MDAnalysis code that builds the backbone (N, CA, C; Angstrom):
import MDAnalysis as mda
import numpy as np

u = mda.Universe.empty(165, n_residues=55, atom_resindex=np.repeat(np.arange(55), 3), trajectory=True)
u.add_TopologyAttr("name", ["N", "CA", "C"] * 55)
u.add_TopologyAttr("resid", np.arange(1, 56))
u.add_TopologyAttr("resname", ["MET", "THR", "LYS", "ARG", "GLU", "PRO", "LYS", "LYS", "VAL", "LEU", "LEU", "ARG", "LEU", "ASP", "PRO", "ALA", "VAL", "HIS", "GLU", "ALA", "ILE", "ALA", "LYS", "TRP", "ALA", "ALA", "ASP", "ASP", "LEU", "ARG", "SER", "ILE", "ASN", "GLY", "GLN", "ILE", "GLU", "TYR", "ALA", "LEU", "ARG", "GLN", "ALA", "LEU", "GLU", "GLN", "ALA", "GLY", "ARG", "SER", "PRO", "LYS", "SER", "ARG", "GLY"])
u.atoms.positions = np.array([
    [0.712, -1.088, -0.155],
    [-0.327, -0.038, -0.063],
    [0.962, 1.215, -0.068],
    [0.301, 2.309, -0.780],
    [1.287, 3.501, -0.805],
    [0.745, 4.534, 0.330],
    [1.993, 5.072, 0.690],
    [1.382, 6.390, 1.612],
    [1.259, 7.429, 0.969],
    [-0.138, 8.074, 1.471],
    [-0.741, 8.891, 1.015],
    [-0.204, 10.707, 1.445],
    [0.122, 11.408, 0.194],
    [0.839, 12.482, 0.576],
    [0.087, 13.435, 1.521],
    [0.437, 14.488, 2.487],
    [-0.984, 15.116, 2.988],
    [-0.819, 16.459, 2.381],
    [-2.045, 17.032, 2.403],
    [-2.571, 18.365, 1.709],
    [-2.000, 19.237, 2.379],
    [-1.642, 20.235, 1.554],
    [-1.113, 21.692, 2.060],
    [-2.184, 22.779, 1.936],
    [-2.452, 23.390, 3.107],
    [-2.859, 24.467, 3.419],
    [-2.659, 25.670, 3.610],
    [-2.943, 26.469, 3.102],
    [-2.510, 28.096, 3.536],
    [-3.337, 28.355, 4.719],
    [-2.923, 28.763, 5.687],
    [-4.071, 29.043, 6.861],
    [-3.185, 30.485, 7.334],
    [-4.565, 31.645, 7.442],
    [-4.126, 32.390, 7.931],
    [-5.060, 32.794, 9.328],
    [-3.717, 33.031, 10.226],
    [-4.342, 33.216, 11.737],
    [-4.334, 34.462, 12.386],
    [-4.871, 35.102, 13.176],
    [-4.943, 36.069, 13.812],
    [-3.835, 35.759, 14.854],
    [-2.631, 36.462, 15.159],
    [-1.702, 36.381, 15.687],
    [-1.687, 36.050, 17.476],
    [-2.911, 36.023, 17.814],
    [-2.842, 35.836, 19.445],
    [-3.538, 34.434, 19.432],
    [-4.006, 34.325, 18.188],
    [-4.384, 32.404, 18.200],
    [-3.025, 32.087, 17.837],
    [-2.044, 32.461, 17.044],
    [-0.688, 31.835, 16.633],
    [-0.179, 31.276, 18.104],
    [-0.361, 32.462, 18.722],
    [0.741, 32.435, 19.824],
    [0.199, 31.321, 20.796],
    [-1.306, 31.553, 21.056],
    [-1.845, 30.950, 21.703],
    [-1.655, 28.876, 21.372],
    [-1.754, 28.351, 19.853],
    [-1.534, 27.506, 19.772],
    [0.104, 27.189, 19.684],
    [1.166, 28.017, 19.070],
    [2.032, 27.992, 19.660],
    [2.632, 27.205, 20.992],
    [2.183, 27.956, 21.965],
    [2.338, 27.628, 23.677],
    [1.466, 26.206, 24.018],
    [0.956, 25.879, 23.124],
    [-0.025, 24.390, 23.436],
    [0.648, 23.628, 22.998],
    [1.129, 23.930, 21.705],
    [1.971, 22.925, 21.222],
    [3.337, 22.549, 21.449],
    [4.242, 23.886, 22.332],
    [5.459, 23.520, 23.100],
    [4.871, 22.637, 24.197],
    [3.949, 23.036, 24.719],
    [3.541, 22.045, 26.055],
    [3.261, 20.574, 25.649],
    [3.033, 20.546, 24.367],
    [2.632, 18.806, 24.178],
    [3.626, 18.621, 23.333],
    [5.319, 19.287, 23.342],
    [6.033, 18.680, 22.113],
    [5.751, 18.353, 21.175],
    [4.815, 19.370, 20.555],
    [4.090, 19.009, 19.141],
    [4.532, 20.258, 18.501],
    [4.952, 20.034, 17.099],
    [4.971, 21.120, 15.924],
    [3.825, 21.948, 16.162],
    [3.902, 23.204, 15.665],
    [1.924, 24.276, 15.029],
    [1.554, 23.701, 14.373],
    [2.070, 22.446, 13.138],
    [1.497, 21.803, 12.284],
    [0.883, 20.821, 12.957],
    [1.324, 20.132, 13.766],
    [1.146, 18.611, 14.324],
    [-0.194, 19.461, 15.160],
    [-0.288, 20.821, 16.307],
    [-1.189, 20.528, 17.232],
    [-1.981, 21.197, 16.520],
    [-2.066, 21.831, 15.172],
    [-3.199, 22.127, 14.766],
    [-3.775, 21.051, 14.198],
    [-3.334, 19.795, 13.620],
    [-4.358, 18.253, 12.848],
    [-4.605, 17.691, 14.229],
    [-3.774, 18.122, 15.316],
    [-4.602, 17.442, 16.695],
    [-5.817, 18.088, 16.925],
    [-5.561, 19.133, 16.952],
    [-7.072, 20.023, 17.220],
    [-8.043, 19.691, 16.667],
    [-7.880, 19.917, 15.059],
    [-8.698, 19.300, 13.764],
    [-9.626, 18.041, 14.112],
    [-8.415, 17.274, 14.431],
    [-9.143, 15.825, 14.408],
    [-9.955, 15.668, 16.153],
    [-9.762, 16.345, 16.880],
    [-10.486, 16.257, 17.962],
    [-11.628, 16.843, 17.935],
    [-12.077, 17.811, 16.918],
    [-13.046, 18.513, 16.701],
    [-14.037, 17.755, 16.184],
    [-13.269, 17.141, 14.917],
    [-13.977, 16.456, 14.127],
    [-14.503, 14.853, 14.571],
    [-13.694, 14.387, 15.730],
    [-14.137, 12.916, 16.665],
    [-15.487, 14.103, 17.311],
    [-15.296, 14.914, 17.757],
    [-16.180, 15.156, 19.002],
    [-17.691, 15.879, 18.012],
    [-17.514, 15.636, 16.782],
    [-18.764, 16.532, 15.678],
    [-19.086, 15.092, 15.303],
    [-18.554, 13.745, 15.601],
    [-18.995, 13.016, 14.998],
    [-18.387, 12.631, 13.492],
    [-17.395, 13.113, 13.171],
    [-17.242, 13.402, 11.523],
    [-15.727, 13.199, 11.346],
    [-15.337, 11.633, 12.107],
    [-13.851, 11.528, 12.141],
    [-13.576, 10.858, 10.796],
    [-12.274, 11.025, 10.353],
    [-12.044, 10.589, 8.876],
    [-11.939, 8.869, 9.184],
    [-12.446, 8.140, 8.229],
    [-12.383, 6.347, 8.450],
    [-11.012, 5.846, 8.632],
    [-9.701, 6.686, 7.870],
    [-8.264, 5.997, 8.556],
    [-7.578, 7.226, 8.206],
    [-6.484, 6.916, 8.709],
    [-5.436, 7.914, 8.763],
    [-4.746, 8.554, 7.790],
    [-4.575, 7.461, 6.812],
    [-3.991, 7.477, 5.532],
    [-2.573, 7.241, 5.771],
])
């Protein structure tokens, strides 16, 4: 099975939101990108819209 390439997305954030995510990421030992993906996956799960596979 071949690995799927992640999608690239340009995201504009309010500086205060970026700073909060950066601090959260550092606290969790993740990159900012990893923290954003983590938060999005959590939101999808809570909404009952989780993807079937992680790719």
